[in-house]
C-alpha positions as CSV (number, residue, x, y, z in Angstrom):
1,M,0.0,0.0,0.0
2,F,1.4,3.4,-1.0
3,D,0.5,6.6,0.6
4,I,0.7,8.4,-2.8
5,I,0.5,7.1,-6.3
6,I,1.4,9.7,-9.0
7,I,0.4,8.7,-12.5
8,G,2.7,10.3,-15.1
9,A,6.5,10.9,-15.1
10,G,6.5,14.1,-17.1
11,V,7.8,17.3,-15.7
12,T,4.7,17.9,-13.6
13,G,4.6,14.5,-12.1
14,C,8.3,14.6,-11.3
15,A,8.1,18.0,-9.8
16,I,5.3,16.7,-7.5
17,A,7.3,13.6,-6.7
18,R,10.3,15.7,-5.6
19,E,8.2,18.0,-3.4
20,L,6.6,14.9,-1.7
21,S,10.0,13.3,-1.1
22,K,10.6,16.1,1.5
23,Y,8.2,14.1,3.7
24,N,8.0,10.6,5.2
25,L,5.6,9.3,2.6
26,K,5.6,6.1,0.7
27,T,5.3,7.5,-2.8
28,C,5.3,5.8,-6.2
29,V,5.3,7.2,-9.8
30,L,3.7,5.1,-12.5
31,E,4.8,5.8,-16.1
32,K,3.5,3.9,-19.2
33,E,6.6,4.6,-21.2
34,A,10.2,3.4,-20.6
35,D,11.6,6.6,-19.1
36,V,10.8,9.9,-17.6
37,A,10.1,12.9,-19.9
38,A,8.9,10.5,-22.7
39,G,5.8,12.5,-23.7
40,T,5.1,16.3,-23.9
41,S,8.1,17.0,-21.6
42,K,10.6,15.9,-24.2
43,A,9.2,17.9,-27.1
44,N,8.4,21.6,-26.4
45,S,10.0,25.0,-26.7
46,G,12.0,24.9,-23.5
47,I,10.8,28.4,-22.5
48,V,10.6,29.6,-19.0
49,H,7.8,32.2,-19.5
50,A,7.9,35.5,-17.7
51,G,4.1,35.4,-17.0
52,E,2.7,38.3,-19.1
53,D,0.4,36.1,-21.2
54,P,-2.0,34.2,-18.9
55,M,-5.2,35.9,-18.0
56,P,-5.1,37.4,-14.5
57,G,-6.7,35.3,-11.8
58,T,-6.2,32.0,-13.5
59,L,-4.2,29.1,-12.2
60,K,-2.0,29.5,-15.3
61,A,-1.1,33.0,-14.2
62,K,-0.5,32.1,-10.5
63,M,1.6,29.0,-11.3
64,N,3.5,30.7,-14.1
65,I,4.7,33.5,-11.8
66,R,5.7,31.3,-8.9
67,G,7.3,28.7,-11.1
68,N,9.4,31.3,-12.8
69,E,10.6,32.5,-9.5
70,M,11.8,29.0,-8.4
71,F,14.1,28.2,-11.3
72,D,17.3,29.9,-10.0
73,K,17.3,28.0,-6.8
74,L,16.3,24.8,-8.5
75,K,19.2,25.1,-11.0
76,E,21.6,25.6,-8.0
77,E,20.3,22.5,-6.3
78,L,19.7,20.2,-9.3
79,D,22.4,21.2,-11.7
80,F,20.4,21.4,-15.0
81,P,20.8,23.8,-18.0
82,F,18.9,27.0,-17.4
83,K,19.5,30.6,-18.5
84,R,17.6,33.9,-18.1
85,N,18.2,35.1,-21.6
86,E,15.3,37.6,-21.6
87,S,12.3,37.4,-24.0
88,L,11.0,40.0,-26.4
89,V,7.5,40.3,-27.8
90,L,7.7,41.8,-31.3
91,C,5.2,44.2,-32.8
92,F,4.8,44.7,-36.5
93,N,2.4,47.6,-36.9
94,E,2.4,51.0,-35.3
95,E,-1.3,50.7,-34.4
96,D,-0.6,47.5,-32.4
97,I,1.9,49.1,-30.1
98,C,-1.0,49.6,-27.6
99,K,-1.2,45.9,-27.5
100,L,2.3,45.7,-26.1
101,E,1.2,48.1,-23.4
102,D,-1.8,45.9,-22.7
103,L,0.5,42.9,-22.3
104,K,2.8,44.8,-20.0
105,Q,-0.1,45.8,-17.8
106,R,-1.4,42.3,-17.7
107,G,2.1,41.1,-16.7
108,L,2.2,43.6,-13.8
109,E,-1.3,42.5,-12.7
110,N,-0.1,38.9,-12.7
111,G,3.0,39.7,-10.7
112,V,5.8,40.0,-13.3
113,P,8.5,42.3,-11.9
114,D,8.3,45.9,-13.0
115,T,11.3,45.6,-15.3
116,M,9.5,45.3,-18.6
117,R,10.0,48.1,-21.2
118,I,8.6,49.0,-24.5
119,L,11.3,49.8,-27.0
120,N,11.2,51.4,-30.4
121,R,12.8,49.8,-33.4
122,D,16.2,51.4,-33.1
123,E,16.4,50.4,-29.4
124,A,15.4,46.9,-30.2
125,L,18.0,46.5,-32.9
126,K,20.7,47.3,-30.3
127,L,19.6,44.2,-28.5
128,E,18.9,41.9,-31.5
129,P,20.6,43.2,-34.8
130,N,19.0,40.4,-36.8
131,L,15.4,41.5,-36.3
132,S,13.5,41.7,-39.5
133,D,12.5,45.0,-41.2
134,N,8.9,44.2,-40.1
135,V,9.6,44.9,-36.4
136,V,8.5,48.4,-35.2
137,A,8.6,47.9,-31.4
138,V,9.2,45.3,-28.8
139,L,8.2,44.5,-25.2
140,T,11.1,43.3,-23.1
141,L,10.6,40.5,-20.5
142,P,13.9,40.3,-18.5
143,T,12.7,37.4,-16.3
144,G,12.1,35.1,-19.3
145,G,14.4,32.2,-19.7
146,I,15.3,29.0,-21.5
147,V,15.8,25.5,-20.1
148,C,16.4,22.0,-21.3
149,P,13.0,20.5,-20.6
150,Y,14.0,16.8,-20.5
151,E,17.2,17.4,-18.4
152,F,15.1,19.4,-16.0
153,T,12.6,16.6,-15.7
154,I,15.4,14.0,-15.3
155,A,16.9,16.1,-12.5
156,L,13.7,16.3,-10.6
157,A,13.1,12.6,-11.0
158,E,16.6,11.5,-9.9
159,N,16.4,13.7,-6.8
160,A,13.0,12.4,-5.9
161,N,14.3,8.9,-6.4
162,I,17.3,9.2,-4.2
163,N,15.0,10.7,-1.5
164,G,12.8,7.6,-1.5
165,V,10.3,7.9,-4.3
166,E,9.8,4.7,-6.3
167,F,9.4,4.8,-10.1
168,K,7.7,2.1,-12.1
169,F,8.2,2.3,-15.9
170,D,6.4,0.5,-18.7
171,T,3.4,0.4,-16.3
172,K,0.1,1.5,-17.9
173,V,-3.0,2.1,-15.8
174,L,-5.9,0.1,-17.3
175,E,-8.6,0.5,-14.7
176,I,-9.1,2.3,-11.4
177,E,-11.2,0.8,-8.6
178,K,-12.3,3.0,-5.8
179,K,-12.4,1.4,-2.4
180,E,-13.5,2.8,0.9
181,D,-10.1,4.3,1.9
182,S,-7.9,3.7,-1.1
183,Y,-7.7,3.2,-4.9
184,V,-6.6,0.0,-6.6
185,L,-5.0,0.7,-10.0
186,Q,-5.1,-2.2,-12.4
187,T,-2.0,-2.1,-14.6
188,N,-0.4,-4.2,-17.2
189,K,2.0,-5.3,-14.5
190,G,-0.5,-6.1,-11.8
191,N,-2.5,-4.2,-9.2
192,I,-1.1,-1.3,-7.2
193,E,-2.9,0.2,-4.2
194,G,-2.6,3.7,-2.8
195,K,-4.4,6.0,-0.4
196,I,-4.2,9.0,-2.6
197,V,-3.9,9.1,-6.4
198,I,-2.5,12.1,-8.2
199,N,-3.5,12.2,-11.9
200,A,-0.7,13.9,-13.8
201,A,-1.1,11.8,-16.9
202,G,-0.9,14.6,-19.5
203,L,-2.8,13.8,-22.7
204,F,-4.6,10.9,-21.0
205,G,-5.5,12.6,-17.8
206,D,-9.1,12.9,-19.0
207,K,-9.4,9.2,-19.5
208,L,-8.2,8.4,-15.9
209,N,-10.5,11.0,-14.4
210,N,-13.4,9.7,-16.3
211,M,-12.8,6.2,-14.9
212,V,-13.7,7.3,-11.4
213,S,-15.7,10.6,-11.6
214,D,-19.1,11.6,-12.9
215,K,-17.6,14.9,-13.8
216,K,-16.1,14.3,-17.2
217,Y,-13.2,16.1,-18.9
218,R,-12.0,16.3,-22.4
219,I,-8.4,16.8,-23.3
220,V,-7.5,17.6,-26.9
221,A,-4.0,16.8,-28.3
222,R,-2.7,20.1,-29.7
223,K,0.3,19.4,-31.9
224,G,3.2,21.7,-32.4
225,E,5.9,21.2,-35.0
226,Y,9.4,22.6,-34.7
227,L,12.6,23.1,-36.7
228,L,15.9,22.7,-35.0
229,F,19.0,24.4,-36.5
230,D,22.7,23.6,-36.2
231,K,24.8,25.4,-33.5
232,S,26.6,27.3,-36.2
233,V,23.6,29.6,-36.4
234,G,22.6,29.4,-32.8
235,S,23.9,33.0,-32.1
236,M,21.6,34.6,-34.7
237,V,19.5,35.6,-31.8
238,N,20.3,35.8,-28.1
239,R,16.8,36.3,-26.7
240,T,13.6,34.4,-27.1
241,L,11.5,36.2,-29.7
242,F,7.7,36.0,-29.6
243,Q,5.5,37.4,-32.3
244,L,2.6,39.6,-31.1
245,P,-0.5,37.8,-32.2
246,T,-2.1,39.3,-35.4
247,K,-5.2,38.7,-37.5
248,M,-3.1,36.0,-39.2
249,G,-2.7,34.0,-35.9
250,K,-0.3,33.7,-33.0
251,G,2.8,33.3,-35.1
252,V,5.9,31.2,-34.1
253,L,8.8,31.9,-31.8
254,V,12.5,32.0,-32.6
255,T,14.9,31.2,-29.8
256,P,18.3,30.0,-28.9
257,T,18.4,26.8,-26.9
258,V,20.4,26.3,-23.7
259,D,22.7,24.0,-25.7
260,G,23.5,26.6,-28.4
261,N,21.1,25.6,-31.2
262,L,18.4,27.8,-32.9
263,L,14.8,26.7,-32.6
264,M,11.7,27.8,-34.5
265,G,8.1,26.9,-33.9
266,P,5.6,25.7,-32.9
267,T,2.6,25.3,-35.1
268,S,-0.8,24.6,-33.4
269,V,-3.2,22.0,-34.7
270,D,-5.8,20.1,-32.7
271,L,-5.9,16.3,-33.3
272,D,-8.0,13.4,-32.2
273,D,-5.1,11.0,-32.3
274,K,-3.1,11.4,-29.1
275,D,-0.1,9.4,-30.5
276,N,0.4,11.4,-33.7
277,L,3.9,12.9,-33.5
278,E,4.5,13.1,-37.3
279,T,5.9,16.2,-38.8
280,T,4.2,17.4,-42.0
281,A,5.3,19.4,-45.0
282,E,2.4,21.8,-44.3
283,G,3.4,22.3,-40.7
284,L,7.1,22.9,-41.4
285,G,6.2,25.1,-44.3
286,M,4.1,27.2,-42.0
287,I,7.2,27.8,-39.8
288,F,9.2,28.9,-42.8
289,E,6.4,31.2,-43.8
290,K,5.9,32.9,-40.5
291,A,9.5,33.0,-39.1
292,P,10.7,35.8,-41.5
293,L,8.4,38.2,-39.7
294,T,10.9,37.9,-36.8
295,I,14.4,37.7,-38.3
296,K,16.0,38.8,-41.5
297,E,17.1,35.5,-42.9
298,I,16.1,31.9,-42.2
299,P,19.2,29.6,-42.4
300,S,17.3,26.8,-44.1
301,R,20.4,24.9,-45.1
302,Q,21.3,24.6,-41.4
303,V,18.2,22.6,-40.3
304,I,19.4,19.4,-38.6
305,T,16.1,17.9,-37.6
306,S,12.4,18.6,-37.1
307,F,10.1,17.2,-34.4
308,A,6.6,17.5,-33.0
309,G,5.1,17.6,-29.5
310,L,1.6,17.3,-28.2
311,R,0.1,19.7,-25.7
312,A,-2.7,18.6,-23.3
313,H,-5.3,21.2,-24.0
314,E,-8.4,20.9,-21.7
315,V,-11.4,22.6,-23.4
316,S,-12.0,24.9,-20.4
317,G,-8.7,26.6,-21.1
318,D,-7.2,26.7,-17.6
319,F,-5.1,24.3,-15.6
320,I,-7.2,21.9,-13.5
321,I,-5.6,21.2,-10.2
322,E,-8.0,20.0,-7.6
323,E,-9.4,17.1,-5.6
324,V,-12.3,15.5,-7.5
325,E,-15.5,16.4,-5.8
326,D,-17.1,12.9,-6.0
327,C,-13.9,11.0,-5.5
328,K,-12.1,11.8,-2.2
329,N,-8.3,11.6,-2.4
330,F,-8.2,11.5,-6.2
331,I,-6.4,14.7,-7.3
332,N,-6.4,15.9,-10.8
333,V,-3.4,17.8,-12.3
334,I,-4.6,17.9,-15.9
335,G,-4.8,20.4,-18.8
336,I,-1.2,21.4,-18.1
337,E,-0.3,23.0,-21.4
338,S,1.8,26.1,-21.8
339,P,3.1,27.6,-19.5
340,G,3.2,24.1,-18.0
341,L,6.9,23.7,-18.0
342,T,7.4,27.0,-16.2
343,S,4.6,26.2,-13.8
344,A,5.7,22.7,-12.9
345,P,7.7,23.6,-9.8
346,A,4.9,25.7,-8.4
347,I,2.4,22.9,-9.1
348,G,4.6,20.6,-7.1
349,E,4.4,23.0,-4.2
350,Y,0.7,23.4,-4.6
351,I,0.1,19.6,-4.5
352,R,2.5,19.2,-1.6
353,E,0.4,21.6,0.5
354,I,-2.7,19.6,-0.3
355,I,-1.1,16.3,0.7
356,V,0.4,17.8,3.9
357,D,-2.9,19.1,4.9
358,K,-4.5,15.7,4.3
359,L,-2.0,13.3,5.8
360,K,0.0,15.5,8.2
361,P,3.2,13.6,7.5
362,E,6.5,14.2,9.3
363,K,9.3,15.9,7.3
364,N,12.0,13.7,5.8
365,K,15.0,14.6,7.9
366,E,17.2,12.8,5.5
367,F,16.0,14.8,2.5
368,N,18.9,15.9,0.3
369,P,18.1,18.6,-2.2
370,I,21.3,18.3,-4.1
371,R,21.7,16.4,-7.4
372,K,24.8,16.6,-9.6
373,S,24.5,16.2,-13.3
374,I,26.7,14.0,-15.5
375,P,30.1,15.8,-16.1
376,K,30.0,17.5,-19.5
377,F,33.3,17.0,-21.2
378,R,32.5,19.5,-23.9
379,E,32.2,22.3,-21.3
380,M,35.5,21.7,-19.5
381,N,38.9,23.3,-20.0
382,N,41.9,21.0,-20.7
383,D,43.0,20.8,-17.1
384,E,39.6,19.7,-16.0
385,R,39.5,17.1,-18.8
386,K,42.9,15.7,-17.8
387,E,41.8,15.3,-14.2
388,L,38.6,13.6,-15.2
389,I,40.4,11.2,-17.6
390,K,42.9,10.4,-14.8
391,R,40.0,9.4,-12.6
392,D,38.2,7.4,-15.3
393,P,39.9,6.8,-18.7
394,A,36.5,6.2,-20.3
395,Y,36.1,10.0,-20.3
396,G,39.0,10.2,-22.7
397,R,37.2,8.3,-25.5
398,I,34.9,10.4,-27.6
399,V,31.8,8.6,-28.9
400,C,29.7,11.5,-30.3
401,R,31.9,13.8,-32.2
402,C,29.2,16.4,-33.0
403,E,28.4,17.1,-29.3
404,T,31.8,15.9,-27.9
405,V,30.2,13.2,-25.7
406,T,32.5,10.7,-24.1
407,E,32.1,7.0,-23.3
408,G,32.3,7.9,-19.6
409,E,29.3,10.2,-19.9
410,I,27.3,7.5,-21.6
411,R,28.2,4.9,-19.0
412,D,27.3,7.4,-16.3
413,S,23.9,8.0,-17.9
414,I,23.1,4.3,-17.7
415,R,24.5,3.7,-14.2
416,R,23.0,6.7,-12.3
417,P,19.6,6.7,-10.5
418,L,16.8,6.0,-13.0
419,G,19.5,5.6,-15.6
420,A,19.0,5.3,-19.3
421,R,17.7,2.0,-20.7
422,N,17.5,2.9,-24.4
423,L,19.1,5.1,-27.0
424,D,16.7,8.0,-26.4
425,G,17.4,7.8,-22.7
426,V,21.1,8.2,-23.4
427,K,20.5,11.0,-25.8
428,R,18.4,13.0,-23.4
429,R,20.9,12.6,-20.6
430,T,24.1,13.2,-22.6
431,R,23.2,14.7,-26.0
432,A,24.9,11.8,-27.8
433,G,23.2,11.7,-31.2
434,M,21.7,15.2,-31.0
435,G,24.3,16.9,-33.2
436,R,24.6,17.7,-36.9
437,C,24.8,14.1,-38.0
438,Q,21.9,13.0,-35.8
439,S,23.7,9.9,-34.5
440,G,25.0,8.8,-37.9
441,F,28.5,8.4,-36.4
442,C,27.9,7.4,-32.7
443,L,24.8,5.1,-33.0
444,N,26.8,1.8,-33.2
445,K,29.1,2.6,-30.4
446,T,26.2,3.7,-28.1
447,V,24.4,0.5,-28.9
448,D,27.5,-1.5,-27.9
449,I,27.8,0.4,-24.6
450,L,24.1,0.0,-23.8
451,A,24.2,-3.8,-24.5
452,E,27.3,-4.2,-22.3
453,E,25.9,-2.1,-19.4
454,L,22.4,-3.7,-19.5
455,K,23.9,-7.2,-20.1
456,T,21.8,-7.8,-23.2
457,M,22.4,-8.6,-26.8
458,R,22.9,-5.8,-29.3
459,K,19.7,-6.7,-31.0
460,G,17.9,-6.2,-27.7
461,V,18.8,-2.5,-27.5
462,T,15.9,-0.2,-28.4
463,K,15.4,3.4,-29.4
464,F,12.7,4.2,-26.8
465,G,11.6,0.9,-25.3
466,N,8.8,-1.5,-26.2
467,K,9.5,-3.0,-29.6
468,S,11.6,-0.1,-31.0
469,T,14.6,-2.3,-31.8
470,V,17.3,-0.7,-34.0
471,L,19.0,-3.9,-35.2
472,V,17.3,-6.6,-37.2
473,D,18.1,-10.3,-36.8
474,N,18.3,-11.8,-40.3
475,E,18.3,-15.4,-39.1
């Protein structure tokens, strides 16, 4: 019997898990995929929003502001890539400058620090020389930032795990049975019972809620497609550039990533299929069509990959974070779309307070807030590299040339808490395979290392778990 069962190991579920690990609670996280951050949390813009966009008074506004405030301390404790690079909202018509003022006032009402400014074109060009000729004014958002969404999620999960939270992967909830003082979750790996269930299942949160409650929800999969560019053009912009919505739509963003690439997108299309992650010629063409509003030139020859992510849009429009009225101790955390990544730490706090009020648990005196990331060989100077290689010669063998990832880093990614069990897991923890050649050079060696560390055959190594094998047995 668990005190708490969290369904979903995305950024929201992992943020909740870490907060609950501060108390003496028997907590378990169930995830239907083979790893954390395998859904929406792995495929989004990686933006830490300032908080000027949500409507005042909504949970989105409240969680956005508090979550943004928490990132500096979290980075210090959990050692993940995060940078306050400032965001700009771009205006393309003189008559729309008043809309920038409206956004600024909304931000102030939400609680964004009073450091925002409206700049004319000449002032804006001093900040971002590559702005297009269409830009007439900008709103600055100094508290905006960028983060690696999957490394952030992994950091939260690892820290929760070392502080006592159990994670069960490849575990899909099939049915939920409500008992007098608990819930029994029927999964593909047997029954699991808990006193309190926290539904953080992303796109499928409505399905789980509808298993137990007469109040039904509907979550729509909102697909966003992206273009990722090589690091050689990563410095074309230094800030995250948002387009002020026009009659033609909300536009797309252009931003550097924390790893030095350039990112453009997303599109926005509602789908019935919650597993559809295909990119389309139409969607990518839309990015190429809209991005020139923002910057002078699109370096189309430097695109190294495209990808799509699905956002969990609940038709009411706001986050739903509450105990279900007709199901005591079943707590929904659903409809967590943008600014969900920014809001996740605050949602973790919010749920923690609900649980503490319910169970009155003692604090975990052994809680350790510190988590160190895998050493990044590419970021070290030569003296640091020599010292690392002296301690472990595997750090002297480069496996991924594009991203300068060593064998030592890959082995560390597999051996650490909640370590990688497939190629995507290694990729998200080390960036091996994320460079210009998109794993064309390092794939075979990474397969070899995974097979050796996991004590399996090479043909047993998968891309993302389940049946996604990368080698075919011809016999």
